N, CA, C and O atoms as a printed pandas DataFrame, in Angstrom:
     atom_number atom_name residue_name chain_id  residue_number  x_coord  y_coord  z_coord
0              1         N          UNK        A               1  137.215   96.011   90.695
1              2        CA          UNK        A               1  137.884   94.847   90.131
2              3         C          UNK        A               1  137.167   93.581   90.574
3              4         O          UNK        A               1  136.358   93.605   91.502
4              5         N          UNK        A               2  137.465   92.497   89.916
5              6        CA          UNK        A               2  136.798   91.238   90.262
6              7         C          UNK        A               2  137.250   90.725   91.618
7              8         O          UNK        A               2  136.613   89.834   92.180
8              9         N          UNK        A               3  138.344   91.271   92.160
9             10        CA          UNK        A               3  138.823   90.785   93.453
10            11         C          UNK        A               3  138.024   91.384   94.603
11            12         O          UNK        A               3  138.092   90.881   95.724
12            13         N          UNK        A               4  137.269   92.446   94.345
13            14        CA          UNK        A               4  136.457   93.055   95.395
14            15         C          UNK        A               4  135.156   92.272   95.528
15            16         O          UNK        A               4  134.139   92.627   94.932
16            17         N          UNK        A               5  135.204   91.216   96.306
17            18        CA          UNK        A               5  134.028   90.370   96.476
18            19         C          UNK        A               5  133.447   90.625   97.858
19            20         O          UNK        A               5  134.020   90.192   98.858
20            21         N          UNK        A               6  132.314   91.324   97.928
21            22        CA          UNK        A               6  131.727   91.584   99.241
22            23         C          UNK        A               6  131.159   90.299   99.825
23            24         O          UNK        A               6  130.483   89.539   99.131
24            25         N          UNK        A               7  131.433   90.059  101.090
25            26        CA          UNK        A               7  130.919   88.853  101.718
26            27         C          UNK        A               7  130.285   89.208  103.052
27            28         O          UNK        A               7  130.853   89.956  103.848
28            29         N          UNK        A               8  129.116   88.667  103.278
29            30        CA          UNK        A               8  128.474   88.821  104.575
30            31         C          UNK        A               8  128.710   87.573  105.410
31            32         O          UNK        A               8  128.672   87.621  106.640
32            33         N          UNK        A               9  128.950   86.470  104.742
33            34        CA          UNK        A               9  129.202   85.212  105.430
34            35         C          UNK        A               9  130.331   84.524  104.684
35            36         O          UNK        A               9  130.190   84.205  103.504
36            37         N          UNK        A              10  131.439   84.294  105.353
37            38        CA          UNK        A              10  132.610   83.733  104.688
38            39         C          UNK        A              10  132.783   82.284  105.126
39            40         O          UNK        A              10  132.729   81.980  106.318
40            41         N          UNK        A              11  132.987   81.410  104.184
41            42        CA          UNK        A              11  133.195   79.998  104.503
42            43         C          UNK        A              11  134.249   79.434  103.567
43            44         O          UNK        A              11  134.467   79.964  102.477
44            45         N          UNK        A              12  134.901   78.367  103.988
45            46        CA          UNK        A              12  135.843   77.690  103.108
46            47         C          UNK        A              12  135.064   76.981  102.013
47            48         O          UNK        A              12  133.955   76.495  102.237
48            49         N          UNK        A              13  135.654   76.929  100.833
49            50        CA          UNK        A              13  135.002   76.219   99.730
50            51         C          UNK        A              13  135.160   74.723   99.974
51            52         O          UNK        A              13  136.278   74.215  100.060
52            53         N          UNK        A              14  134.046   74.030  100.082
53            54        CA          UNK        A              14  134.070   72.585  100.294
54            55         C          UNK        A              14  133.203   71.935   99.227
55            56         O          UNK        A              14  132.324   72.587   98.662
56            57         N          UNK        A              15  133.441   70.652   98.944
57            58        CA          UNK        A              15  132.659   69.982   97.907
58            59         C          UNK        A              15  131.171   69.976   98.254
59            60         O          UNK        A              15  130.793   69.914   99.424
60            61         N          UNK        A              16  130.341   70.040   97.223
61            62        CA          UNK        A              16  128.902   69.928   97.408
62            63         C          UNK        A              16  128.525   68.474   97.656
63            64         O          UNK        A              16  129.265   67.601   97.202
64            65         N          UNK        A              17  127.442   68.147   98.335
65            66        CA          UNK        A              17  126.572   69.106   99.010
66            67         C          UNK        A              17  127.239   69.634  100.276
67            68         O          UNK        A              17  128.006   68.925  100.926
68            69         N          UNK        A              18  126.948   70.849  100.608
69            70        CA          UNK        A              18  127.580   71.437  101.777
70            71         C          UNK        A              18  126.592   72.277  102.551
71            72         O          UNK        A              18  125.562   72.704  102.029
72            73         N          UNK        A              19  126.926   72.501  103.794
73            74        CA          UNK        A              19  126.124   73.377  104.633
74            75         C          UNK        A              19  127.048   74.448  105.173
75            76         O          UNK        A              19  128.084   74.144  105.764
76            77         N          UNK        A              20  126.678   75.690  104.973
77            78        CA          UNK        A              20  127.450   76.787  105.534
78            79         C          UNK        A              20  126.695   77.272  106.761
79            80         O          UNK        A              20  125.534   77.672  106.679
80            81         N          UNK        A              21  127.370   77.229  107.884
81            82        CA          UNK        A              21  126.713   77.675  109.106
82            83         C          UNK        A              21  127.140   79.099  109.416
83            84         O          UNK        A              21  128.329   79.397  109.536
84            85         N          UNK        A              22  126.166   79.960  109.541
85            86        CA          UNK        A              22  126.437   81.344  109.896
86            87         C          UNK        A              22  125.514   81.753  111.004
87            88         O          UNK        A              22  124.505   81.094  111.255
88            89         N          UNK        A              23  125.845   82.825  111.666
89            90        CA          UNK        A              23  125.001   83.302  112.750
90            91         C          UNK        A              23  124.393   84.632  112.349
91            92         O          UNK        A              23  125.089   85.636  112.202
92            93         N          UNK        A              24  123.111   84.616  112.180
93            94        CA          UNK        A              24  122.387   85.845  111.901
94            95         C          UNK        A              24  121.443   86.091  113.052
95            96         O          UNK        A              24  120.740   85.178  113.486
96            97         N          UNK        A              25  121.418   87.292  113.546
97            98        CA          UNK        A              25  120.532   87.617  114.653
98            99         C          UNK        A              25  119.251   88.195  114.060
99           100         O          UNK        A              25  119.201   89.355  113.652
100          101         N          UNK        A              26  118.225   87.361  114.023
101          102        CA          UNK        A              26  116.977   87.728  113.379
102          103         C          UNK        A              26  115.989   88.271  114.400
103          104         O          UNK        A              26  115.959   87.844  115.554
104          105         N          UNK        A              27  115.190   89.215  113.950
105          106        CA          UNK        A              27  114.166   89.798  114.814
106          107         C          UNK        A              27  112.876   89.002  114.689
107          108         O          UNK        A              27  112.601   88.435  113.632
108          109         N          UNK        A              28  112.076   88.953  115.761
109          110        CA          UNK        A              28  110.792   88.254  115.664
110          111         C          UNK        A              28  109.821   89.027  114.785
111          112         O          UNK        A              28  109.951   90.239  114.614
112          113         N          UNK        A              29  108.851   88.319  114.234
113          114        CA          UNK        A              29  107.803   88.909  113.401
114          115         C          UNK        A              29  108.373   89.765  112.267
115          116         O          UNK        A              29  107.901   90.874  112.015
116          117         N          UNK        A              30  109.382   89.241  111.597
117          118        CA          UNK        A              30  110.042   89.996  110.531
118          119         C          UNK        A              30  110.148   89.119  109.291
119          120         O          UNK        A              30  110.461   87.932  109.384
120          121         N          UNK        A              31  109.886   89.709  108.137
121          122        CA          UNK        A              31  110.023   88.984  106.884
122          123         C          UNK        A              31  111.447   89.139  106.353
123          124         O          UNK        A              31  111.993   90.242  106.332
124          125         N          UNK        A              32  112.034   88.040  105.931
125          126        CA          UNK        A              32  113.393   88.058  105.398
126          127         C          UNK        A              32  113.410   87.450  104.003
127          128         O          UNK        A              32  112.613   86.565  103.689
128          129         N          UNK        A              33  114.316   87.929  103.181
129          130        CA          UNK        A              33  114.548   87.387  101.853
130          131         C          UNK        A              33  116.029   87.045  101.761
131          132         O          UNK        A              33  116.887   87.889  102.020
132          133         N          UNK        A              34  116.325   85.798  101.389
133          134        CA          UNK        A              34  117.714   85.347  101.378
134          135         C          UNK        A              34  118.055   84.745  100.017
135          136         O          UNK        A              34  117.282   83.967   99.458
136          137         N          UNK        A              35  119.214   85.115   99.499
137          138        CA          UNK        A              35  119.776   84.467   98.315
138          139         C          UNK        A              35  121.259   84.256   98.592
139          140         O          UNK        A              35  121.875   85.013   99.341
140          141         N          UNK        A              36  121.820   83.225   97.984
141          142        CA          UNK        A              36  123.207   82.870   98.270
142          143         C          UNK        A              36  124.036   82.932   96.994
143          144         O          UNK        A              36  123.593   82.539   95.915
144          145         N          UNK        A              37  125.254   83.441   97.157
145          146        CA          UNK        A              37  126.217   83.470   96.060
146          147         C          UNK        A              37  127.563   83.052   96.640
147          148         O          UNK        A              37  127.928   83.480   97.735
148          149         N          UNK        A              38  128.300   82.217   95.912
149          150        CA          UNK        A              38  129.603   81.787   96.412
150          151         C          UNK        A              38  130.724   82.422   95.595
151          152         O          UNK        A              38  130.563   82.728   94.413
152          153         N          UNK        A              39  131.859   82.609   96.256
153          154        CA          UNK        A              39  133.045   83.141   95.588
154          155         C          UNK        A              39  134.228   82.277   96.000
155          156         O          UNK        A              39  134.556   82.188   97.183
156          157         N          UNK        A              40  134.869   81.639   95.023
157          158        CA          UNK        A              40  136.015   80.774   95.287
158          159         C          UNK        A              40  137.281   81.448   94.788
159          160         O          UNK        A              40  137.394   81.798   93.614
160          161         N          UNK        A              41  138.240   81.625   95.706
161          162        CA          UNK        A              41  139.505   82.266   95.321
162          163         C          UNK        A              41  140.394   81.259   94.597
163          164         O          UNK        A              41  140.603   80.144   95.073
164          165         N          UNK        A              42  140.909   81.662   93.453
165          166        CA          UNK        A              42  141.764   80.801   92.636
166          167         C          UNK        A              42  143.229   81.009   92.994
167          168         O          UNK        A              42  143.580   81.916   93.749
168          169         N          UNK        A              43  144.075   80.147   92.433
169          170        CA          UNK        A              43  145.516   80.214   92.706
170          171         C          UNK        A              43  146.090   81.579   92.307
171          172         O          UNK        A              43  146.974   82.107   92.982
172          173         N          UNK        A              44  145.583   82.142   91.210
173          174        CA          UNK        A              44  146.121   83.434   90.743
174          175         C          UNK        A              44  145.546   84.624   91.530
175          176         O          UNK        A              44  145.832   85.779   91.214
176          177         N          UNK        A              45  144.748   84.334   92.540
177          178        CA          UNK        A              45  144.203   85.414   93.364
178          179         C          UNK        A              45  142.883   85.958   92.888
179          180         O          UNK        A              45  142.259   86.779   93.560
180          181         N          UNK        A              46  142.452   85.497   91.716
181          182        CA          UNK        A              46  141.165   85.940   91.177
182          183         C          UNK        A              46  140.046   85.123   91.815
183          184         O          UNK        A              46  140.298   84.094   92.442
184          185         N          UNK        A              47  138.814   85.585   91.653
185          186        CA          UNK        A              47  137.673   84.876   92.218
186          187         C          UNK        A              47  136.771   84.319   91.124
187          188         O          UNK        A              47  136.564   84.956   90.091
188          189         N          UNK        A              48  136.245   83.144   91.357
189          190        CA          UNK        A              48  135.194   82.602   90.505
190          191         C          UNK        A              48  133.903   82.751   91.302
191          192         O          UNK        A              48  133.755   82.170   92.378
192          193         N          UNK        A              49  132.974   83.533   90.765
193          194        CA          UNK        A              49  131.743   83.850   91.486
194          195         C          UNK        A              49  130.573   83.121   90.842
195          196         O          UNK        A              49  130.401   83.141   89.623
196          197         N          UNK        A              50  129.775   82.480   91.682
197          198        CA          UNK        A              50  128.638   81.718   91.172
198          199         C          UNK        A              50  127.468   82.638   90.844
199          200         O          UNK        A              50  127.466   83.823   91.178
200          201         N          UNK        A              51  126.485   82.061   90.187
201          202        CA          UNK        A              51  125.210   82.762   89.997
202          203         C          UNK        A              51  124.505   82.811   91.350
203          204         O          UNK        A              51  124.825   82.043   92.257
204          205         N          UNK        A              52  123.544   83.722   91.471
205          206        CA          UNK        A              52  122.761   83.779   92.709
206          207         C          UNK        A              52  121.839   82.568   92.777
207          208         O          UNK        A              52  121.325   82.104   91.760
208          209         N          UNK        A              53  121.640   82.071   93.983
209          210        CA          UNK        A              53  120.702   80.962   94.188
210          211         C          UNK        A              53  119.276   81.470   94.044
211          212         O          UNK        A              53  119.037   82.668   93.888
212          213         N          UNK        A              54  118.335   80.537   94.100
213          214        CA          UNK        A              54  116.942   80.958   94.119
214          215         C          UNK        A              54  116.696   81.722   95.417
215          216         O          UNK        A              54  117.393   81.517   96.411
216          217         N          UNK        A              55  115.707   82.595   95.396
217          218        CA          UNK        A              55  115.412   83.432   96.550
218          219         C          UNK        A              55  114.483   82.686   97.507
219          220         O          UNK        A              55  113.460   82.129   97.108
220          221         N          UNK        A              56  114.870   82.694   98.764
221          222        CA          UNK        A              56  114.049   82.062   99.796
222          223         C          UNK        A              56  113.454   83.168  100.662
223          224         O          UNK        A              56  114.175   84.038  101.150
224          225         N          UNK        A              57  112.161   83.130  100.844
225          226        CA          UNK        A              57  111.493   84.114  101.687
226          227         C          UNK        A              57  110.880   83.412  102.893
227          228         O          UNK        A              57  110.259   82.357  102.765
228          229         N          UNK        A              58  111.061   84.008  104.052
229          230        CA          UNK        A              58  110.455   83.425  105.239
230          231         C          UNK        A              58  110.169   84.523  106.260
231          232         O          UNK        A              58  110.704   85.628  106.172
232          233         N          UNK        A              59  109.336   84.203  107.203
233          234        CA          UNK        A              59  108.967   85.148  108.245
234          235         C          UNK        A              59  109.251   84.505  109.592
235          236         O          UNK        A              59  108.904   83.345  109.815
236          237         N          UNK        A              60  109.877   85.247  110.485
237          238        CA          UNK        A              60  110.169   84.714  111.809
238          239         C          UNK        A              60  108.924   84.794  112.688
239          240         O          UNK        A              60  108.044   85.627  112.474
240          241         N          UNK        A              61  108.873   83.928  113.660
241          242        CA          UNK        A              61  107.722   83.856  114.561
242          243         C          UNK        A              61  107.928   84.787  115.760
243          244         O          UNK        A              61  108.911   85.526  115.830
244          245         N          UNK        A              62  107.001   84.734  116.678
245          246        CA          UNK        A              62  107.164   85.462  117.935
246          247         C          UNK        A              62  108.274   84.809  118.752
247          248         O          UNK        A              62  108.699   83.690  118.463
248          249         N          UNK        A              63  108.738   85.523  119.776
249          250        CA          UNK        A              63  109.684   84.900  120.701
250          251         C          UNK        A              63  109.002   83.737  121.410
251          252         O          UNK        A              63  107.830   83.821  121.780
252          253         N          UNK        A              64  109.743   82.658  121.594
253          254        CA          UNK        A              64  109.198   81.534  122.353
254          255         C          UNK        A              64  109.327   81.847  123.840
255          256         O          UNK        A              64  110.032   82.779  124.226
256          257         N          UNK        A              65  108.639   81.060  124.676
257          258        CA          UNK        A              65  108.691   81.274  126.125
258          259         C          UNK        A              65  110.121   81.080  126.644
259          260         O          UNK        A              65  110.565   81.783  127.552
260          261         N          UNK        A              66  110.832   80.113  126.050
261          262        CA          UNK        A              66  112.230   79.867  126.442
262          263         C          UNK        A              66  113.091   81.101  126.173
263          264         O          UNK        A              66  113.881   81.509  127.024
264          265         N          UNK        A              67  112.936   81.694  124.981
265          266        CA          UNK        A              67  113.715   82.880  124.626
266          267         C          UNK        A              67  113.360   84.059  125.528
267          268         O          UNK        A              67  114.240   84.809  125.950
268          269         N          UNK        A              68  112.081   84.218  125.820
269          270        CA          UNK        A              68  111.664   85.311  126.701
270          271         C          UNK        A              68  112.263   85.144  128.091
271          272         O          UNK        A              68  112.684   86.121  128.711
272          273         N          UNK        A              69  112.303   83.907  128.582
273          274        CA          UNK        A              69  112.910   83.637  129.893
274          275         C          UNK        A              69  114.398   83.965  129.869
275          276         O          UNK        A              69  114.924   84.547  130.818
276          277         N          UNK        A              70  115.082   83.590  128.781
277          278        CA          UNK        A              70  116.511   83.885  128.651
278          279         C          UNK        A              70  116.748   85.395  128.627
279          280         O          UNK        A              70  117.680   85.891  129.261
280          281         N          UNK        A              71  115.900   86.125  127.894
281          282        CA          UNK        A              71  116.029   87.579  127.834
282          283         C          UNK        A              71  115.819   88.204  129.211
283          284         O          UNK        A              71  116.531   89.131  129.598
284          285         N          UNK        A              72  114.835   87.686  129.945
285          286        CA          UNK        A              72  114.556   88.192  131.286
286          287         C          UNK        A              72  115.755   87.961  132.202
287          288         O          UNK        A              72  116.148   88.848  132.960
288          289         N          UNK        A              73  116.335   86.756  132.124
289          290        CA          UNK        A              73  117.497   86.439  132.964
290          291         C          UNK        A              73  118.677   87.343  132.636
291          292         O          UNK        A              73  119.361   87.821  133.541
292          293         N          UNK        A              74  118.922   87.581  131.351
293          294        CA          UNK        A              74  120.008   88.479  130.937
294          295         C          UNK        A              74  119.765   89.897  131.452
295          296         O          UNK        A              74  120.680   90.565  131.933
296          297         N          UNK        A              75  118.514   90.339  131.339
297          298        CA          UNK        A              75  118.179   91.688  131.793
298          299         C          UNK        A              75  118.401   91.812  133.303
299          300         O          UNK        A              75  118.896   92.832  133.782
300          301         N          UNK        A              76  118.033   90.773  134.040
301          302        CA          UNK        A              76  118.204   90.806  135.489
302          303         C          UNK        A              76  119.684   90.851  135.874
303          304         O          UNK        A              76  120.069   91.544  136.815
304          305         N          UNK        A              77  120.509   90.101  135.134
305          306        CA          UNK        A              77  121.966   90.098  135.405
306          307         C          UNK        A              77  122.542   91.499  135.147
307          308         O          UNK        A              77  123.313   92.024  135.951
308          309         N          UNK        A              78  122.151   92.093  134.007
309          310        CA          UNK        A              78  122.650   93.426  133.661
310          311         C          UNK        A              78  122.165   94.461  134.670
311          312         O          UNK        A              78  122.922   95.337  135.088
312          313         N          UNK        A              79  120.882   94.351  135.061
313          314        CA          UNK        A              79  120.327   95.303  136.027
314          315         C          UNK        A              79  121.041   95.159  137.366
315          316         O          UNK        A              79  121.238   96.146  138.074
316          317         N          UNK        A              80  121.426   93.944  137.713
317          318        CA          UNK        A              80  122.150   93.711  138.962
318          319         C          UNK        A              80  123.514   94.354  138.972
319          320         O          UNK        A              80  124.013   94.733  140.032
320          321         N          UNK        A              81  124.132   94.484  137.799
321          322        CA          UNK        A              81  125.473   95.094  137.696
322          323         C          UNK        A              81  125.382   96.628  137.752
323          324         O          UNK        A              81  126.360   97.294  138.091
324          325         N          UNK        A              82  124.213   97.184  137.419
325          326        CA          UNK        A              82  124.134   98.638  137.262
326          327         C          UNK        A              82  123.903   99.371  138.570
327          328         O          UNK        A              82  123.816  100.598  138.583
């Protein structure tokens, strides 16, 4: 049915222009392809679904020195607990 709208990132419908902030945990040195589609729930419970946005492709970089230091610190804390 049209009410089965799969969502990976859910946000309130706000007037354009808008920014939807989501948290995606991306891997380093990985290519990603992203497209966006919105679904607005109507008063009758039905959804109005937009067309897909243009596709954005990007590649993540290596871990930065800051991130590597953070990972090391986390690993040391976990190792200390074990």
